[in-house]
N, C-alpha and C positions, 0 to 999 in steps of 0.2 A: 443756950435758950431755954426758959420755962413756957410750958406750955408751947413747946414749935407741933405743928401740924407732922403728922408721920401716915403715911399707906404703905402697910404690909407689903409684898411680897403676894402672899394670898388673896389680900383685899381688891391690888391690882389687876391682881388673874379676874377677878370677878366681876370688876369694872368695865375689863376689856371686853370681857367675853360677851356681858351684856349688851355694848355696845356692839360688838361684832353680829350677836343674835338681830338686834333690833336692824342693822343695815342689810342682811341678808335679807329679811323680813320686806323692807321698804324695797330693796332692789327688786322684789319680786312684783312691784307693784309700778312703782315710779316711769319705767319705760315705757310701761303699755296704760298709764293710767284714762283717756279717754276712750280708748275702745275697750279698757276694762270697763268700764262704768256703762258705755253702750250695750255691751253684752248682757250687763248682769241687768241690768233697769229698763233698756228697751227703748229709753228714750233718745231723741236724735241730739247729734253730737252741739250744734246748735244752743239746745237747752242745758245740757251737761256744763257749757262752757260757761251759759250765763248763773248756773247755779252756785259751779266752783269758785266764781269770780266774788259773787256776793256771799257766798259762805267764808271765803278768804277773808273781807274784810271783816266778818262779823267774827272770825275765829281769832283776828286782833287784839279786839276788847279783852280777850282773855289771858292776855300779857300782864296785864297793870294788875288781874285777881291773882295769877301764878305768882307775880312777886311779893304778894302781902303773904298770901301761906307759906311760901317757904321763910318769907322771916317770922313768921308765927310758928312753923312746923318743922323747918329744916328741909336742906335738899333732897336728904334720903328718901325719906318717907313721902316728899310731894312727888319724887322722880318715880317711883313706886306707885302711887295711885295713878299719874299721866301714864304709865305704862299701862296698866289693866283699863284705865280709859280707851284711852287707842283700841288695845285688842278687842275691846267689846263692840267697838264702833266698826272696824273690820268683820267680827263677827257678823253683824247687824247686816253690811252691805245686801247681801244676798237678797235679804228680805224688802229692800226699799226699791221695790218695781213700781211705785207710784212718784209722782212727782213732789208731792207732800213729804212720803217718806225718806224718799232720796235726800232731799234737801234739810231734813232734820239731821239724820245721821251724817250728811257732809258737814254740817255745824260742829256738830260734837266732836268730829274727827280733827276737822281744820283747829278746832280751838284746840284740840291736844297737841296737834304738828306744829302749830303758832308758839306754843309755850315752851315747849320741850327744851328746845337749844339753851333758853335761859336757865332754865332749871339744871341742865348738863353744866353749864360755865360754873353756877353758883354750886354744884356739888363738888368740882375741881377746886373750886376755890377753899371749900371747908376743908379737903382731906391734903392739899399741899400751898406750896408758898416758896415763893424765888424762883429757882431753875426748874424743879420739878412739877412747878404748873405750867413751863413753857413746854417740858418737854412732855407731859401727859396730853396738854394741846394736842402737840404733833403725832403722837400716837395715836390717839383716839381719831384723830382728823383720817390718818392713814390706815389704820382699820374701817373706818367707814367706806371709805371710796372702796377697798377692797371687799367689804361685804356687800355695796350695792352694784359692784359688777358680777359677784357672783350668784347673787339673790337674780339678778338681770338672765343669767344662762339658767337657772333653775326652773324659773319662770317660763321661759323658751320652750324647756325639753317638756315642760310640764302642759303648755298649751299644744303642744306639737301632737302630744301622744293621746291626750283628752280631747282636744276640740275646744268648744266654747265652754264645756264644763271645766275645762282648764282655769277660766278664769274664775269662777268659783271656787275651784280647790286652791289657787293662790291666793286667794281673798281669806281662805281660811287659814290657809299655811301662816300670811302674814298676821293674822290677829293672835294666832300660836304662838309666833317670835315674840311678840311683846308680851304675854303671858311669863314665858321661859325668862325675859331679859328681867322682869318683876321678880323672879325668883333668884336669878342670880342676885342682884341687887342686893338682897338681905346678908349675901358674903360682903360686903365693903363694910368692915372695921374700921375705926379710928381711933389714934391717941389723942388726940386733941380735947383738949378743959369744953365742956357747954359754953357757948357764947351764950353771952347776956345781951337779949334782944330788946331794945328799944323801941318805942313805940313812934316812928318816925314815917310820917305819910307823904304821899309823893311830891308835896308841895315844897318839901326838904329836898328831894331829888333835883325838883325843877330851878331850886334856886343855886345848886352847884352850878354855878358858872363854868368850871374846866370839865365838868361829865361831860354837861351839855354839849360843849365844844367838842368833846370826843366822839360825841354820839353821831352830829353833824357830820363830822371826819369820815366815820363808819359809812353812814350814807352815802355820801358822795364815793368814795371806794366801793362798794359795796354795790353799786349799779353794774360795776365791771365784772362781777360774779355772774351775772344773767347772759353773758354776751353769747357765750359758747352755745349754749342752749337754744337762747331766742333770737338773737340777731345773727349770727354767723349762716345758721343756715337759710333763714331768709338772703342775705348779703349774697352767698356765691350761686345760688338760684336766679336772682332780679340783675345782678350787675356782670355776670360771666356765664350765664346759662348751665349751669353745672348741675347736677342731681342731687336734689335736697337728701338724698341718702350717703354723701358726700362725708354729711356731718356727724353719722355715725361712726366710721373709722377714727375722727377726730376727735370723738366726745371716750372712745375707748382708749386710745393713746393718753388723752389728759388722764381719764380716771386710773390707769397703769400707772403712771408717772406718780399720781398723787398717794397711790398707795404704797408703790416700792423706794418711793426717793423721799416722803414724807419725813421719815426719821431719821436718816442721814443727815437731810438740807438743815432741819431742826437742831439737830447737834452743831452742827457747824456755825449755824447764825448764832447758838446760845452764847458762844464764846465772844460775841459784843453785847457788853452788858446792856445798852440802852434799846428797851424795846421799842420805843418812840423811833429811834432811828433805823431800828430793823424792819417795821413794818410800812413805814414811809421808804425806805428803798423797795420794798415789794411793791408797792403803789405806783411807783415811778418804774420799774419793771412793766408794770399793766400798762401805764401812759406810753411807754415804748412800743409795746405791742400793737395798740390801739391807732396809734398812728402809721403802724408798718401796714396793717388790713387797709387804712385809709388810702395808701399809696400803691398798693394792689395792682389797680387798674392802668399805673405807667409804669408797670414790666412786663418783657416779652411774654409771652401766651405759654410757651415752652417751660418756664419756670415757676407757672403758677401752683401748682401742686407741690412744689419743693417747698416754696415760698411760706404757703400755709400749714405746714407742717410746723416750719422753722420759726414761724410766729408763734404757733400754738404752743410748741418750748419754752419758748420767752415769756409767753401769758400763763402757761403754768408753774415758771419758778416763780413769777410775780406770786402767785398764788401762793407757793410752799412758802416764801419766806415772810408774807406779807400775813396768813393768816394765824400762826402759833402765838406769835408776838402780838397783834392786835388781840387776840384773846385773851390771853395772858395778861395784857394791860389794864382791859378794862376788867378783869375779874379783882385786881390789884388796886384797880381806882376806885372801887367801890367800897365805900366803911362797910366793916362786918356784921356790923347789926342791923344796918338795911340793905344788904347786898341783893337781896330778892329783886327788891322794888329796884335799885340800880340798874340791874341787870334786865330785869323785864323792860324798863327802858332804853337799855343800850340796845336789845333785840328789837325793837321798833325799827331800828334806821337799816336793819335785815328786811325784816316784814314791808315795811314801806317801800325799799327799794326793789322787792320782787313783784309788788303789785303795780307801782309806775312804771317798769322796764318796758312793759310790752307795747302799751299804749306810746311814749314815748321814743322808743325804735323806730315802730312804724310810721309814726309821724314823720321825723327827720330823715329814714329812708325813702319815704316818698318824694321827697324834696331833692335830695342828692344821697347817694348811697356813701358817700364818705362823712355825711354831716354827723351821723350817732357814732362813729365811732372817734371824730374828731370830738364830739362832745364828752365821750368816757375819757378820752387821753387829758383833757382841761379838769375835769372832775375828778380822776385819779390825782393827777398834780396838784388839784388845791386839798385835796386830802391830808397827801404828805407835806404842804407846806402847814398844815393847821397842826400835823402830829408834830411838827417839830416847834412850831412855836407854843405848845403846850408842855413840853419840858421843863421850862421851870415854877407852871403851874400847878402840873400834877405831882402828887404825895412821891419823894423821893424813893420809895419802896415800891411802888408801881412801876416808874420808868425803869430803875436798874434792877435785874436779875439777881444779882446781888449786892449785900450790904453795901453802901458809901463809905469809901474809907476818906474820915475825914481829918485826922491827924497826921503831924509827921510821923509819929510812932509807928502808925498803921501800914500808912504809904510806905516807910520803909520795910517794916516786914513782908509786904505784898511784894516789894521788889525781890 
Protein backbone atom coordinates (compact mmCIF):
# COMPACT_ATOMS: atom_id res chain seq x y z
CA UNK A 1 0.00 0.00 0.00
CA UNK A 2 1.33 3.46 -0.88
CA UNK A 3 1.69 6.25 1.64
CA UNK A 4 0.79 3.97 4.49
CA UNK A 5 1.48 5.75 7.79
CA UNK A 6 4.31 4.41 9.87
CA UNK A 7 6.01 5.24 13.14
CA UNK A 8 9.67 4.43 13.71
CA UNK A 9 10.78 2.98 17.02
CA UNK A 10 12.56 6.23 17.81
CA UNK A 11 9.44 8.27 17.12
CA UNK A 12 7.31 5.89 19.14
CA UNK A 13 9.69 6.23 22.08
CA UNK A 14 9.42 10.04 21.79
CA UNK A 15 5.60 9.83 21.75
CA UNK A 16 5.46 7.51 24.77
CA UNK A 17 8.12 9.45 26.70
CA UNK A 18 6.14 12.65 26.22
CA UNK A 19 2.97 10.97 27.46
CA UNK A 20 4.81 9.58 30.51
CA UNK A 21 6.32 12.94 31.46
CA UNK A 22 2.94 14.62 31.00
CA UNK A 23 1.24 11.97 33.17
CA UNK A 24 3.80 12.18 35.97
CA UNK A 25 3.34 15.95 36.09
CA UNK A 26 -0.46 15.66 36.06
CA UNK A 27 -0.30 12.98 38.76
CA UNK A 28 1.40 15.50 41.04
CA UNK A 29 -1.66 17.73 40.76
CA UNK A 30 -4.78 15.57 40.28
CA UNK A 31 -4.99 13.87 43.72
CA UNK A 32 -4.45 17.15 45.57
CA UNK A 33 -6.24 19.59 43.25
CA UNK A 34 -8.66 21.24 45.69
CA UNK A 35 -6.14 21.40 48.54
CA UNK A 36 -3.50 22.55 46.06
CA UNK A 37 -5.60 25.50 44.93
CA UNK A 38 -6.64 26.38 48.49
CA UNK A 39 -3.05 26.55 49.72
CA UNK A 40 -1.80 28.45 46.67
CA UNK A 41 -4.65 30.96 46.31
CA UNK A 42 -5.95 31.27 49.88
CA UNK A 43 -9.55 31.10 48.61
CA UNK A 44 -12.25 28.96 50.24
CA UNK A 45 -13.01 25.49 48.91
CA UNK A 46 -16.55 26.59 47.98
CA UNK A 47 -15.25 29.45 45.83
CA UNK A 48 -12.57 27.25 44.27
CA UNK A 49 -15.14 24.59 43.41
CA UNK A 50 -17.45 27.15 41.80
CA UNK A 51 -14.59 28.65 39.78
CA UNK A 52 -13.40 25.25 38.56
CA UNK A 53 -16.94 24.30 37.50
CA UNK A 54 -17.41 27.51 35.50
CA UNK A 55 -13.95 27.36 33.95
CA UNK A 56 -14.55 23.71 33.08
CA UNK A 57 -17.56 24.73 30.99
CA UNK A 58 -15.58 27.58 29.44
CA UNK A 59 -12.76 25.17 28.67
CA UNK A 60 -15.14 23.02 26.63
CA UNK A 61 -15.46 25.93 24.21
CA UNK A 62 -11.81 25.40 23.27
CA UNK A 63 -12.55 22.02 21.71
CA UNK A 64 -14.06 23.29 18.42
CA UNK A 65 -11.18 25.75 18.05
CA UNK A 66 -8.61 23.02 18.74
CA UNK A 67 -10.20 20.79 16.11
CA UNK A 68 -10.01 23.54 13.49
CA UNK A 69 -6.36 24.24 14.37
CA UNK A 70 -5.47 20.53 14.05
CA UNK A 71 -7.06 20.44 10.59
CA UNK A 72 -5.17 23.59 9.60
CA UNK A 73 -1.71 22.94 11.07
CA UNK A 74 -1.63 19.23 11.94
CA UNK A 75 -1.85 17.44 15.28
CA UNK A 76 1.86 17.41 16.11
CA UNK A 77 2.34 21.18 16.05
CA UNK A 78 -0.97 21.72 17.82
CA UNK A 79 0.05 19.26 20.53
CA UNK A 80 3.30 21.12 21.13
CA UNK A 81 1.47 24.45 21.37
CA UNK A 82 -1.02 23.08 23.90
CA UNK A 83 1.80 21.55 25.96
CA UNK A 84 3.39 25.01 26.15
CA UNK A 85 0.04 26.62 27.02
CA UNK A 86 -0.58 24.17 29.87
CA UNK A 87 2.98 24.61 31.13
CA UNK A 88 2.59 28.38 31.29
CA UNK A 89 -0.72 27.94 33.09
CA UNK A 90 0.77 25.90 35.90
CA UNK A 91 3.79 28.16 36.23
CA UNK A 92 1.33 31.04 36.68
CA UNK A 93 -0.85 29.36 39.35
CA UNK A 94 1.28 30.59 42.28
CA UNK A 95 0.55 34.12 41.01
CA UNK A 96 -3.22 33.56 41.11
CA UNK A 97 -3.76 34.79 44.66
CA UNK A 98 -6.81 36.92 43.78
CA UNK A 99 -10.15 35.58 42.55
CA UNK A 100 -9.86 37.25 39.14
CA UNK A 101 -6.31 36.07 38.52
CA UNK A 102 -7.12 32.53 39.64
CA UNK A 103 -10.20 32.39 37.38
CA UNK A 104 -8.22 33.65 34.36
CA UNK A 105 -5.39 31.15 34.87
CA UNK A 106 -7.85 28.31 35.55
CA UNK A 107 -9.72 29.10 32.32
CA UNK A 108 -6.54 28.90 30.24
CA UNK A 109 -5.54 25.65 31.94
CA UNK A 110 -9.03 24.16 31.51
CA UNK A 111 -8.99 25.01 27.81
CA UNK A 112 -5.70 23.15 27.35
CA UNK A 113 -6.86 20.20 29.46
CA UNK A 114 -10.14 19.79 27.60
CA UNK A 115 -8.56 20.10 24.16
CA UNK A 116 -5.56 17.83 24.69
CA UNK A 117 -7.19 14.35 24.44
CA UNK A 118 -8.69 15.12 21.03
CA UNK A 119 -5.31 16.41 19.82
CA UNK A 120 -3.54 13.32 21.15
CA UNK A 121 -6.00 11.02 19.37
CA UNK A 122 -5.61 13.00 16.15
CA UNK A 123 -1.83 12.59 16.41
CA UNK A 124 -2.16 8.82 16.78
CA UNK A 125 -4.46 8.89 13.76
CA UNK A 126 -1.78 10.71 11.76
CA UNK A 127 1.07 8.36 12.63
CA UNK A 128 -0.60 4.94 12.69
CA UNK A 129 -3.40 2.92 11.17
CA UNK A 130 -5.06 -0.48 11.55
CA UNK A 131 -3.97 -2.57 14.51
CA UNK A 132 -1.13 -0.18 15.29
CA UNK A 133 -3.68 2.46 16.29
CA UNK A 134 -5.29 0.08 18.78
CA UNK A 135 -1.87 -0.91 20.12
CA UNK A 136 -0.83 2.72 20.64
CA UNK A 137 -4.16 3.52 22.29
CA UNK A 138 -3.64 0.69 24.80
CA UNK A 139 0.01 1.55 25.34
CA UNK A 140 -0.54 5.28 25.91
CA UNK A 141 -3.38 4.53 28.36
CA UNK A 142 -1.15 2.17 30.35
CA UNK A 143 1.68 4.68 30.37
CA UNK A 144 -0.67 7.44 31.49
CA UNK A 145 -2.02 5.42 34.40
CA UNK A 146 1.46 4.44 35.51
CA UNK A 147 2.63 8.05 35.26
CA UNK A 148 -0.35 9.37 37.24
CA UNK A 149 0.40 6.91 40.04
CA UNK A 150 4.09 7.81 40.09
CA UNK A 151 3.29 11.52 40.05
CA UNK A 152 0.93 11.17 43.00
CA UNK A 153 3.62 9.44 45.04
CA UNK A 154 6.19 12.08 44.04
CA UNK A 155 3.86 14.92 45.03
CA UNK A 156 3.13 13.29 48.38
CA UNK A 157 6.87 13.08 49.07
CA UNK A 158 7.47 16.72 48.04
CA UNK A 159 4.61 17.98 50.22
CA UNK A 160 5.72 15.85 53.18
CA UNK A 161 9.23 17.31 52.96
CA UNK A 162 8.42 20.92 52.07
CA UNK A 163 5.03 21.51 53.73
CA UNK A 164 2.80 24.10 52.07
CA UNK A 165 5.70 25.20 49.88
CA UNK A 166 5.49 21.72 48.38
CA UNK A 167 2.24 22.67 46.62
CA UNK A 168 4.02 25.50 44.78
CA UNK A 169 6.93 23.18 43.94
CA UNK A 170 4.43 20.61 42.62
CA UNK A 171 2.84 23.26 40.41
CA UNK A 172 6.20 24.29 38.99
CA UNK A 173 7.24 20.67 38.42
CA UNK A 174 3.95 20.02 36.62
CA UNK A 175 4.54 23.08 34.44
CA UNK A 176 8.08 21.93 33.69
CA UNK A 177 6.74 18.49 32.71
CA UNK A 178 4.65 20.06 29.95
CA UNK A 179 7.66 21.94 28.57
CA UNK A 180 9.71 18.74 28.55
CA UNK A 181 6.85 16.87 26.86
CA UNK A 182 6.70 19.57 24.15
CA UNK A 183 10.44 19.15 23.58
CA UNK A 184 10.09 15.36 23.33
CA UNK A 185 7.27 15.78 20.80
CA UNK A 186 9.78 17.31 18.37
CA UNK A 187 11.26 13.84 17.99
CA UNK A 188 8.07 12.32 16.56
CA UNK A 189 8.73 11.72 12.87
CA UNK A 190 6.40 10.00 10.42
CA UNK A 191 6.80 8.67 6.91
CA UNK A 192 3.28 9.58 5.93
CA UNK A 193 2.66 11.79 2.92
CA UNK A 194 1.21 15.24 3.72
CA UNK A 195 -2.56 15.31 4.11
CA UNK A 196 -4.57 17.41 1.68
CA UNK A 197 -6.82 19.25 4.11
CA UNK A 198 -10.20 20.37 2.85
CA UNK A 199 -12.21 23.30 4.12
CA UNK A 200 -14.74 21.20 6.00
CA UNK A 201 -16.58 23.01 8.79
CA UNK A 202 -18.45 21.67 11.79
CA UNK A 203 -21.69 21.64 9.82
CA UNK A 204 -20.33 18.68 7.85
CA UNK A 205 -19.47 16.90 11.11
CA UNK A 206 -22.97 17.37 12.49
CA UNK A 207 -24.49 16.05 9.24
CA UNK A 208 -22.55 12.81 9.63
CA UNK A 209 -25.26 10.71 11.30
CA UNK A 210 -23.17 7.60 12.09
CA UNK A 211 -20.41 9.65 13.73
CA UNK A 212 -22.98 11.64 15.71
CA UNK A 213 -24.47 8.35 16.94
CA UNK A 214 -20.97 7.13 17.85
CA UNK A 215 -20.49 10.29 19.91
CA UNK A 216 -23.82 9.76 21.69
CA UNK A 217 -22.88 6.14 22.45
CA UNK A 218 -19.59 7.31 23.94
CA UNK A 219 -21.37 9.87 26.14
CA UNK A 220 -23.59 7.12 27.56
CA UNK A 221 -20.58 4.90 28.27
CA UNK A 222 -18.28 7.70 29.45
CA UNK A 223 -20.59 8.43 32.39
CA UNK A 224 -19.32 5.15 33.86
CA UNK A 225 -15.72 6.34 33.82
CA UNK A 226 -16.59 8.94 36.47
CA UNK A 227 -18.12 6.36 38.82
CA UNK A 228 -14.91 5.29 40.55
CA UNK A 229 -13.82 8.74 41.68
CA UNK A 230 -17.15 10.57 42.01
CA UNK A 231 -19.80 7.99 42.95
CA UNK A 232 -18.11 5.12 44.77
CA UNK A 233 -16.70 7.15 47.72
CA UNK A 234 -20.07 8.78 48.41
CA UNK A 235 -21.86 5.44 48.02
CA UNK A 236 -19.73 3.47 50.51
CA UNK A 237 -20.03 6.28 53.06
CA UNK A 238 -23.78 6.95 52.77
CA UNK A 239 -24.98 3.37 52.32
CA UNK A 240 -22.55 1.31 54.41
CA UNK A 241 -21.00 3.78 56.83
CA UNK A 242 -17.48 3.01 55.60
CA UNK A 243 -14.70 5.56 55.64
CA UNK A 244 -14.23 7.58 52.45
CA UNK A 245 -10.58 6.56 52.64
CA UNK A 246 -11.62 3.12 51.32
CA UNK A 247 -11.80 4.70 47.87
CA UNK A 248 -8.06 5.46 47.95
CA UNK A 249 -6.84 1.84 47.87
CA UNK A 250 -9.55 0.93 45.34
CA UNK A 251 -8.41 3.75 43.07
CA UNK A 252 -4.81 2.59 43.49
CA UNK A 253 -5.78 -0.96 42.47
CA UNK A 254 -7.60 0.38 39.42
CA UNK A 255 -4.64 2.52 38.40
CA UNK A 256 -2.17 -0.35 38.87
CA UNK A 257 -4.30 -2.76 36.84
CA UNK A 258 -4.67 -0.21 34.04
CA UNK A 259 -0.92 0.42 34.04
CA UNK A 260 0.23 -3.19 34.04
CA UNK A 261 -2.62 -5.08 32.35
CA UNK A 262 -3.52 -2.53 29.66
CA UNK A 263 -1.01 -3.69 27.06
CA UNK A 264 -1.61 -7.48 27.39
CA UNK A 265 -5.39 -7.01 27.45
CA UNK A 266 -5.13 -4.77 24.38
CA UNK A 267 -3.02 -7.40 22.62
CA UNK A 268 -5.65 -10.04 23.40
CA UNK A 269 -8.62 -7.95 22.20
CA UNK A 270 -6.89 -7.09 18.93
CA UNK A 271 -7.33 -10.73 17.97
CA UNK A 272 -11.01 -9.86 17.44
CA UNK A 273 -11.18 -7.72 14.36
CA UNK A 274 -14.32 -5.63 15.01
CA UNK A 275 -13.66 -2.62 17.20
CA UNK A 276 -17.38 -2.02 17.65
CA UNK A 277 -17.88 -5.43 19.25
CA UNK A 278 -14.80 -5.23 21.46
CA UNK A 279 -15.86 -1.79 22.72
CA UNK A 280 -19.41 -3.07 23.26
CA UNK A 281 -18.12 -5.99 25.35
CA UNK A 282 -16.16 -3.55 27.50
CA UNK A 283 -19.29 -1.48 28.00
CA UNK A 284 -21.28 -4.57 28.99
CA UNK A 285 -18.59 -5.46 31.55
CA UNK A 286 -19.14 -1.97 32.94
CA UNK A 287 -22.89 -2.66 33.10
CA UNK A 288 -22.29 -5.92 34.99
CA UNK A 289 -20.10 -4.15 37.55
CA UNK A 290 -22.71 -1.43 38.05
CA UNK A 291 -25.48 -3.97 38.64
CA UNK A 292 -23.18 -5.62 41.17
CA UNK A 293 -22.66 -2.34 43.04
CA UNK A 294 -26.43 -1.80 43.14
CA UNK A 295 -26.87 -5.25 44.75
CA UNK A 296 -24.16 -4.82 47.40
CA UNK A 297 -26.71 -3.90 50.04
CA UNK A 298 -28.30 -7.36 49.82
CA UNK A 299 -25.01 -9.15 50.57
CA UNK A 300 -23.78 -10.14 54.05
CA UNK A 301 -21.66 -7.46 55.69
CA UNK A 302 -18.72 -9.87 56.05
CA UNK A 303 -18.19 -10.09 52.29
CA UNK A 304 -18.63 -6.39 51.59
CA UNK A 305 -14.95 -5.51 51.16
CA UNK A 306 -14.21 -8.60 49.08
CA UNK A 307 -17.19 -7.79 46.85
CA UNK A 308 -15.99 -4.20 46.41
CA UNK A 309 -12.60 -5.43 45.21
CA UNK A 310 -14.06 -8.07 42.88
CA UNK A 311 -16.44 -5.56 41.34
CA UNK A 312 -13.55 -3.14 40.95
CA UNK A 313 -11.65 -5.78 38.98
CA UNK A 314 -14.69 -6.31 36.74
CA UNK A 315 -15.06 -2.53 36.30
CA UNK A 316 -11.37 -2.20 35.40
CA UNK A 317 -11.67 -5.07 32.91
CA UNK A 318 -14.45 -3.13 31.19
CA UNK A 319 -12.24 -0.05 31.08
CA UNK A 320 -9.29 -1.96 29.62
CA UNK A 321 -11.40 -3.66 26.94
CA UNK A 322 -13.48 -0.63 25.97
CA UNK A 323 -11.03 2.27 25.95
CA UNK A 324 -8.43 1.34 23.26
CA UNK A 325 -10.99 -0.02 20.78
CA UNK A 326 -13.38 2.91 21.29
CA UNK A 327 -10.55 5.40 20.85
CA UNK A 328 -9.24 3.74 17.70
CA UNK A 329 -12.81 3.48 16.37
CA UNK A 330 -13.40 7.22 16.73
CA UNK A 331 -10.06 8.09 15.10
CA UNK A 332 -10.64 5.71 12.20
CA UNK A 333 -14.25 6.82 11.65
CA UNK A 334 -13.15 10.45 11.26
CA UNK A 335 -12.35 11.51 7.66
CA UNK A 336 -8.65 12.29 7.37
CA UNK A 337 -9.20 15.74 5.91
CA UNK A 338 -11.33 16.88 8.89
CA UNK A 339 -10.05 14.59 11.65
CA UNK A 340 -9.38 17.44 14.06
CA UNK A 341 -12.96 18.72 13.94
CA UNK A 342 -14.43 15.23 14.16
CA UNK A 343 -12.35 14.25 17.19
CA UNK A 344 -13.01 17.58 18.90
CA UNK A 345 -16.73 16.85 18.53
CA UNK A 346 -16.24 13.32 19.84
CA UNK A 347 -14.24 14.63 22.81
CA UNK A 348 -17.22 16.77 23.81
CA UNK A 349 -18.92 13.52 24.87
CA UNK A 350 -16.13 12.96 27.43
CA UNK A 351 -16.15 16.57 28.61
CA UNK A 352 -19.93 16.70 28.91
CA UNK A 353 -20.13 13.39 30.79
CA UNK A 354 -17.55 14.51 33.37
CA UNK A 355 -19.47 17.78 33.80
CA UNK A 356 -22.90 16.16 34.13
CA UNK A 357 -21.82 13.22 36.31
CA UNK A 358 -21.48 14.93 39.73
CA UNK A 359 -24.95 16.48 39.69
CA UNK A 360 -26.58 13.36 38.23
CA UNK A 361 -24.93 11.00 40.71
CA UNK A 362 -25.71 13.06 43.80
CA UNK A 363 -29.33 13.66 42.77
CA UNK A 364 -30.00 9.93 42.23
CA UNK A 365 -28.02 8.97 45.35
CA UNK A 366 -30.25 11.20 47.46
CA UNK A 367 -33.31 9.24 46.29
CA UNK A 368 -31.91 5.71 46.56
CA UNK A 369 -28.32 4.48 46.73
CA UNK A 370 -29.00 1.88 44.04
CA UNK A 371 -30.40 4.32 41.49
CA UNK A 372 -27.16 5.84 40.12
CA UNK A 373 -25.66 2.37 39.61
CA UNK A 374 -28.75 1.10 37.83
CA UNK A 375 -28.83 4.23 35.67
CA UNK A 376 -25.18 3.66 34.73
CA UNK A 377 -25.92 0.00 33.92
CA UNK A 378 -28.71 1.07 31.56
CA UNK A 379 -26.63 3.81 29.91
CA UNK A 380 -23.66 1.44 29.40
CA UNK A 381 -25.89 -1.25 27.89
CA UNK A 382 -27.56 1.33 25.64
CA UNK A 383 -24.13 2.56 24.50
CA UNK A 384 -23.13 -1.03 23.66
CA UNK A 385 -26.34 -1.53 21.65
CA UNK A 386 -25.68 1.63 19.63
CA UNK A 387 -22.12 0.48 18.88
CA UNK A 388 -23.37 -2.85 17.51
CA UNK A 389 -26.06 -1.09 15.51
CA UNK A 390 -23.45 1.17 13.88
CA UNK A 391 -21.37 -1.67 12.42
CA UNK A 392 -23.03 -1.46 8.99
CA UNK A 393 -23.11 2.34 8.93
CA UNK A 394 -19.51 3.18 9.83
CA UNK A 395 -16.65 2.83 7.31
CA UNK A 396 -15.32 -0.73 7.17
CA UNK A 397 -11.74 0.37 7.90
CA UNK A 398 -13.03 2.01 11.10
CA UNK A 399 -14.94 -1.07 12.29
CA UNK A 400 -12.23 -3.59 11.42
CA UNK A 401 -8.65 -3.52 12.71
CA UNK A 402 -7.52 -5.41 9.61
CA UNK A 403 -8.60 -5.03 5.97
CA UNK A 404 -11.87 -6.81 5.25
CA UNK A 405 -11.43 -9.93 3.11
CA UNK A 406 -14.14 -9.72 0.49
CA UNK A 407 -13.19 -12.11 -2.34
CA UNK A 408 -13.15 -15.93 -2.24
CA UNK A 409 -9.44 -15.85 -3.14
CA UNK A 410 -8.64 -13.54 -0.21
CA UNK A 411 -10.68 -15.70 2.16
CA UNK A 412 -8.90 -18.84 0.96
CA UNK A 413 -5.48 -17.26 1.46
CA UNK A 414 -6.46 -16.09 4.94
CA UNK A 415 -7.39 -19.63 5.92
